[in-house]
N, C-alpha and C positions, 0 to 999 in steps of 0.2 A: 606383325602389329606393334601399334604406339601409339600413345596418350593426343589426343587429339585437342580435348578441351578439361578445365574443371572450372567448376562453381562452385561457390558458396550462399548458403542465404543465412544470414547473418541475423536476420530478423525473422521466425518463422511466419513460413507462408506470405512476407511481402517479396520482393523482386530479384532477383539473385545476379552478383556476381560473377564476372569470369577473371578466372587470375593464369597467371602464366607459369607460376609455382602457387604452392603452399605448403606450409606445416603440419608435419602430422600430428595429429594426438590419439588417446586411445578412445575419446567421444566422437569424435568426426574432427572434418578440421578443422585449423585457429577459427575459430570466428563462427562460424559456423552454427547455425540455430543458437546459438548462447542466449540471446532476448528469443521473447515470447510476449506475442499479447494476450491480458487477460479482459473477461468480463466480470461485473461485481461482484459474481461467485466463482470465478480463479478457477471457468475452463477457460482453455484454452481457445482462442479463433481461428478461424481459415478460411481458406479461399471456397472450400466447398459449402460452406453455409451464406460467406460472406464476399461475393466475387470481387468486390471493387479493392478489396487489398490488392489484388494484380497490381493497380495503379500505383500503390507508392513502390519506390525504387531507395534503395538501400547502396549508400558508394562508402567505402572506406579512404579517412583523412587522418589529418594526422592527429587530431583532435579528440575525434569519435567519430562512431558513424554518421554520414549524411544522411537522411534519409527527406525524402521527397516526391512529390505529386508529379508523375512522368511526363503530363502533359503541360506543366506547371513547375517546373524544376525551381524558380525563386521561389515559392513555397517550401520551406525547408526548415527542419532542428536539427542540431546537434544532440545526438547521443555520448552521452558520456563510456568510454571505455569501463570505467568504474562507477559503480550506482554511487550515489551521492546521497543514498539513506541508506542506513542500515536494518529498516525493518525486511521481515522475513515473513511472507503470504504462501499458504496452501494454496499449491496449483492444481489442476488438474489437465493431466493428459491422455488422453483414452483409459486405458485400466489403470493408470501411475497415478502417485500423488505424493506430490516432492514440495519442495521449498522452493520458493521461488523470491528472488530480492528485489523489494521496487525501485526503479533508475532514479526519480524526482517528479514531481505532482508536474514540473512543464512538460515534458513528457506525453502524461499524460493527458494533458487539457487538451494539447495536438492531436493526438492521436484520436480523443475522443469528437473532436471539433470536424476531424477528416472522416472518422466513420459514422455519426450522427448517434452515438451512442455513450455512455460512459463505458469508457475503458483502461485500463493498467498498464503499463510494461514492466516487465520483468526479468531478469537475467540469472543465469544459473551460476551462483557463486561454488569454489570447487566441495565446499562444505556438502554440498546436495550431489547426493549418488546415486542411481538411476541405472539400478544393475537391469542386463538385460539378463533373460529367464534364461535357465541353469541350460536348458536343452540347445541353447546357439551358441553360449559363453565358450570361451578358450581357457580363458585365467580367472571369472569373472568382472568381466567386464562391466562398462559404464556407458552411457547415451545419452546425449546430449538433447536439446527440448525435440527434434527429427521423431519423425513417428516410429520406430522402431529400432533400427540399425543404424551405426555409428557412420556408413557409407555406400553411395548407389553407384555400381555401375552399367554403361549400358552400350553396346556397340553399337557406328554408326549406321552399318549393313543392315540391324535392327531397325533404324529408324525408317531406309531405304526400302524395306523392305514392306516397311507400313504404310511408304507413300507411295509405293507403286497400286496398292489398293485404295488407294484415297482418290476422290474428284478433288481435292482442296489438300495440299499437302501442309502436314502440320510439322513448325519447328521440333527441335530437344526441349524448347522451354517449357515445349507441356509435362513435361515427362521429371521435372525439376534434380538431375544426376549430382551428382560431385564430382564424377569421372565418364569421360566420350573417350572412346579408342576406335582408331582407325583397324582393319583388315579382317578378316578370319569369314567365315560363313556369318549370314543373318542368326541369331541368336548363338552364335558362338559362345557366350556366354554364360548360359544354360546347364551349361556340361565340365563348366572347371568346379574344381574342390577350395584348391590353392594358385591364386595368380602373382604373380612380380610384376611391376612397376617400378621401373626403374632398380633403385638397391631396394624399396620398399618388397615387401610381401602380408597379402592381404588372406583372409581364409572367406570364403564364399561360405553364408552362413541360409539363404532361403531367398525363394523367384522374391519379387516386390505386386502384389496385387494394387491393383492399380482401381484407382475411386472419380468419381464426377470432377474433383479437379483438375484431372486431364482435358475437360471439353470446357476449361475459363481458355477463351483467349487473353494473353498476356499481356499485348496491348491495350488491348478494349475493356476486356473484363465484362465482355458479351459469353453467354454459354450455347453450347449447339450440342448436336452427342454426338460428334467424331471427335476423336479418334474412338471411342468409349465402342460404341457400335463395332466396328470395324473386328476391332482386336477380338470384340467377343465371340467374334465366328469361327477364329482358331486360334486362339490365348489363350481358352480356356481349360481351368483346370479346378475341379473338385468347385466349383461353381464360383469364380475367382479370377477375373483379367492379370494375366500377369506379363511383366515386360518390363526386361532389368533384374539385376541380383543384387540382394543387400553385403555388403561386408563387414564386417572387421579386421583389424588391421593387430596383425602379430608380430612385424616387427619393421623399423625406418621410419626417419624422423622429417622427410620430403619430397615429393616428387614436383615431376614440371614437363610442361607442353615438351611432345616430341621424348617420354622417355620411353625406352621400347620397352613391350609387355608381351610378358613369355608366361606360357601355362605352367604351374609346377608339378600340377597334380589334378589328373580329373577325376 
């Protein structure tokens, strides 16, 4: 088994970026979900209710994140790596309320124009600690603005298995993994406790429960019923549809495409 793909999603719920290598941090990959869009009440925004967010793409540039509309790349904005304000606001992500740092008014205006309603872009500063639930943490780890865990891994064979059951195949971007590996049986990752990728070791914490976001076509922002409808027929546990495994980092500084993937403990 080896690592086929690495993905980061710098701004939560916007387009992801494939990398050849990535820096590992406790909260997740460097730059992964360190920014997030919120409404006037500080509530996080996502494709679950605003599917057109899928049409906004992010790229890593020298001066900051370049954010643009997928079919209109000339309409873009640069999000600085360091916020240009010192303003902290309360933001809500699921049951967690934490402090987010406002980036700048230019970004707020651009995203508000694109989405059609007032919103703000926030950054997660080092001072903001969003702790994992104690039952999953090993050393009191924190997580970014990701839904719940620092890392998500999926086997390519799991997607191949799903696509063999669908009339129209879906790409991996429906599931927003951080790490995709090749080899092993479909859903091999269900049985892991610890896994080594290159020189890094990860603890598998829990299966990833999937939602309607998997039904949003990432190129058109159109919603359908698949692949959730088919997945539900054979991947439902306790009324939740499972696909992929959440993980946290135990040790390691980086991973790269091609790294061997080995099971440390089942």
